[in-house]
N, C-alpha and C positions, 0 to 999 in steps of 0.2 A: 514183923509187920513194918511196911514202909511208911515213914512219916512224911506227909505231904508238906511242902514248903508253903507257908502262908505269906502273902504279899500285901503290903500296905502302901498307901499313897501319901507322900509328903509334899505339900504346896509351900514353896519358899517365897516370901515377900521381902521387900526392902525394909519396910516400916516407916512410920511417920509420926511426928509430934502432934499432928492434927488428928483428933479423935474420929472425925468424920471419915478420913481416909482409911483409918484402921477398921472402922465399922464396914466400909465398903469392901475392903479386902476380905474381911471375915465373911461377909455375905457371899462373895465370890467362892470362897472355899466351901461354904455350905451348899451352893448350887452345884459345885463339882461333886460333892458328897452325894447329893440326891441323884446325880446322873450315874454314879458308880456304886450302887448299893452292895455290889459283890465284894467291895474292898473296904477296909478300914481307911479312912481319910482324915488326915490331920494337917495342921499348918503352923507356921512360925515365921518370925521376922529376923532379919539380920541385926537391926538396930532400931532405936527410938520407940519400940513398942514391945509388948508381951502378948502371947508367949513367944519366946525366942525359938529358933529352929531346933535347938537341942531339946527343948521341952516337947515339941511335937514328935521328935524321934523317940524320946523316952516313952511317950504315950503309945506309940505304935509298937515298940518293942515289948511293952508291958502286956499288950494284947496278943503276943505270940507271933508277931510278924518278923520273920527272919530275912525276908527280902523287902527292901524299901525302894520304891521308885520315886525320885524327887523331881518335881516340876517347878522350874522358876516362873513365878508369876510376874514376869517382866517383859516389856515390849521388845527390847533388843539386848544383845549380848555385849555389854560393856564390862567394866571391871567387876561389878557385883556378880554377874552371871558367869564370867570367865574365871574369876579368881576367888572372890569372897565366899560364895556359896559352895563351890567345890572344896575349898579349904575347910570349911565347917564340916562338910559331909565326910571328907577323908579323915579328919581328926576323930570324928565320932566312930567311924568304921574301925579305925586302928584301936580305939579303946574298947570296942565291942566286936571281937573277931567272929562271933556267931551271927553277925548281921552283914548282909551284902547290900550295898547301896548303889544304885545306878541313877545317873542324872540326865534328864532330858534337855532339850534345847529351848531357847527363848521362844516367845510367841512369834517374833520375827516378821518378815514381809510375807504375808499370807493372804490369799484371796478372801478368806472369811474375815480377816481383820480389815481388809480394804472395804468389804461390804458393810461392816459395822461403821467404819469411818464415813463411808458414803451415806449411810442412813442419817448420821448426825448432821452432816452438811446439808443433805436434802431437806431435813426437817427445818434447819435454820433458814434455808431459802424459801420454803413454803410459808414459814412464819413472817418472813420479810416481804413477801409478795413478789409478783412477777413484773413490776414496773421497770426493772433494770435487766436487760438481757445478759446472758452468760458472757458474751464477747466484751461487754463493758464492765465485767466483774473480775477482780483479782482475788486469788486465793492465797492466804498465808497460813501455812501449817507450822505449828510451833511444837518442837520436841523438848525433851528434858535438857539435852546438852550434856556431853561428857568429854573427858579427855581422850576418848577412844574414837578416832576418825571413822573407824568401821561402823560403829554404832551411829555416829552422826550422819554418815552417808545413808543409813537406813531411813532416817527421817526425810532426807532429800529424795530418796526413791519413792517413798510413800507420797510425798507431795507431788512429784511428777506424774505418778499413776493417777492420782485424784484429779490433778489439773487436766490431764489429757482425757481422762474418763468423762469428766463433766463438760469439757470444752470451754473452760474459763478463758478470759482474755489473757491472763498472765498468772504466774504462780511464783511464790517465793517461800523459802524455808527460813525459819527463825528458831532461836533456842532460848530457853528460860535462864540459862546460866552456863558457865564454864567455857563455852566456845562462842563462836560468832556466826552470824550477826545475832545480837540480842533483840528482844521483841521491839523495844521502842525505836532504835535506829532502823530496823528492818521496815517497820510500818511507816516511818518518815520517808524512807526511800521509796516505798510503794506509792505513798501519797503524791510523789512528784511525777508519777507516770501518767496521770490523767484519767484513771478509771473512776467511774461513778460510784461503784460499790466495792468494798473490800470485806471478804469473809475471813474471819480469824478463827482457826480451828486448833485447839490444844489437843495434840495427839498424846493424851495421857490416859492411863487406866483409871486413876482415882483423883479425887479432889485434894485440896490442900493449899498451902500458901502460894505455891508456884502457879497454880491455875488462877488463883485470885490475882496474882501480880500480872499475869498475862492479860486478864480482862481489865485490870486497872490501867496498864500501859495503853491498852486499846482506847479506853475512855480519854486518856490524856492526849493522845494524838488526835482523836476524833474532835475534841474541843478546839483544836487548832485548825481543823479542816472541816468546817460545817458544810462545805460543798460536796463532801464525800459521805456516803452512808456506810458506816462500819457495822457489820453483822457479826455477833459473837455466837459461834456454834458450840454446842455442848461437847464435853469430853466423853470418852467411851463409856465410863461408868458401868451400869448394869446391863449393857447390851447382851442379849442371849447368845450371841455367837462367840463371846470370849470364853466361857466355860467349855464350849464345843471345841475350840482350838486347843485348850488345855488337854481335853480328852484325846485329841489327835496326837499331841505330843506324847501322851502316855502310850498310845498304840505304836508310835514309832519306836519307843524303847522295847516294847514287847516283841516287835517284829525284827528288831536289830537293824532297822532301816538306816541306810545312808542317804539322807535326803538330797535329792537332785533338784535341778531348777525346773523340772517339768511342772511343779506346782504353779509356776508363773506363766505357763505356756497357754496362750489364748486359743490354741487349737484343741486343748485337752480339758479346759475348765473355763467356767464363765468368768471373764474378767470385765470389770466395770467399763462400759462403753463399747465393748467388743463381744457381747454375749452371743451374737448370731454367727460368730466365726468358729464356734465349737464344732469339731468334726470335719472341717474342711480338709481336703487333701493337701498335704505338704509337699510341694515340689518347687524346684528352682524356676524362677521367672527371669533368670539372667543368662539363659543359654546363649543369647545373641552376643554376649561379651566374653564368653568362655574362651580361653586361649589367647586373648589379646596380650601382646607383649612377650609371648613365649616363643616366637619365631614361626608359629604355624600360620598358614594362609587363612585369611578371614575375609569373606566377601560381603558381609552384611553392610548395608548403608545405614550407619548409626545416626546420621543426621535426620532420618525419618522415623526414628524410634523413641526419641526422648520425650515425646509428648504423650504417649499412651501408657497405660498402667500395666502392661505385660501380663494381664490376667489376674492381677491382685484383686482381692475383695475390696469393695469401696471403703475408703477410710472415713469414719463417721464424722470427722471434723475437718474435711478437706477445704471447707470454705472459711476456716479460721483466718482472721486478718494477718496473723503472724505464722501461718501454717504453710503447708506444702506449695500451694499455688503462688505464694508471695516470693518463692525462690526461683521465679522465672527470670527471663531477661529483663534488665532494667529498662524503664521507659526512656525513649529518646528525648533529649532535652532541646534539640535543635541546634546545639553547639557543634560545629564541625570537629 
């Protein structure tokens, strides 16, 4: 008789000294468990909280799971996701040769995560009212900050996608520690730019002292700039799309998927601010410049083509004061 392999799910967190953050992570694990009733689901932390990851692995093994799929409950792949969690998992697997462990990727830059972030910012804007237009509003997205520039750049990309998706007047990235710019100097820099409103959004999964410090530094700068309205958006917290993304990461492991950048393609999935471009034909709009500089004859009059859009779908924020139309010819000053 063939013995079927039993598979369990292990959700790995960093851990926090703040009991509220631990409770929020625990609630996330419970939501994933409800989404996946066909699996045993457990969780654990790297540090600062219990149960530790080993405890969760022990619990899954005690239930007869010989294959364990580990999901990092982390936004980006910095040292914890790249080194610490794999080290714990590898050590455990070496100690228990009857168990096979596979590790998924971080939540990362994902359209669903962007939608969740967009919902938090949109709610903050609704609460603040519409007295200030988007073009007169700056967005500051604050990430955890790590010594890994790859992970830090993820926050910058999230900021840019949100900035452009909403059509804010300006966008800046800040970090709560380790790297630069930190929250207060970033906000003081933004305050010099002349925007009437600044939205501060902590791109964090859970609460804790770092989120409180972000809001505290916001209040500090706001006191020095009463002419600017500072709006504090909520962190991701219990947004329902987060456990959905964790399930997506599980399915990637099961499928043996090599994740490509198609997940960020506006022609294949709804991206914030570009939803109506899904399914548009993808073809080059630059045929008129092909071959230039290669020695081939080329007869187009390019002086008459720079002003049109070559068939591109209309850009949703083409009228942004710092956007595409501002990159035209500079106005004449009258100076010879």
